[in-house]
N, C-alpha and C positions, 0 to 999 in steps of 0.2 A: 213631940208634936210642934212645939213652938220652934224648934230649931229648924224643921222642915219648912215651916211658913217663912222663916228668915232666909233660908237658902233659896226658896222659890222667889221671894222678892228681890234678892241680890241678883239673881240670874236674869230676871225680867229687866231690871235697871241696866245691867251690863249689855243685855242683847238690844234694849231700846237705844242705848248710846251708841253702840257701833252701827246700828241701822240709820240712825240720824247723821252719823259721821260720814257715811258714804255718799251723800249728796254733795256735788261739787258746788262751790259758791258761785253766784251768778257773775258773768263776765263783766269786767269794768273796763273803762277807757274806750278807745275807738272801736267801733263795730265795723263789719264788712259791708253793711248796708248803707246806701247814702242817706244823708239827713233829710228832714222834711223839705228844707229850702232847696236842696239838690233835686229832689224827686219833683217838685214843683217847677222848676227850671227845665228839667227834662220834659215833663208833660207839656209845658208851654211850647217848647221848641218843636216837639212832635205834633201838636196842634197846628202850629204855624206852617209846618211842611205839608200837612194834609190840607190846609187851606190853600197853599200854593199850587198843589196838584188838583185841586178841585174835587176832592174825594168826599162822598157822602155815603151813609148807611153802613152796610157790612164791610164794604172795602175800606172805609175810613176806620172803622173799629179794628180790622185786621192790621192796617198799616200803622196805626197807633201803638198796638200791642207789640209788634215787631220792633218798632222804632224805641219804645220804652225799655225793651229788653236788651237793645244794642246801646242803651245809654244815651239816647237822643240823637244818634247818627244813624240815619236811614239811608237807603240806596237812592 
């Protein structure tokens, strides 16, 4: 009975170890998304372009969304 308990305990420990080992470590270094300062500069650029075009309301929101997806370069 005691050996069955130890065998079960050992199998649970091995199973838990392999389950935890399958999770990849979080990425380090540079990521593909722009930094907070870059996002702020892009947003400011898009707002300035919308102001220059005199856009308001839904048209402004749609323009800024497309502009930010293009990285601050709108048509």
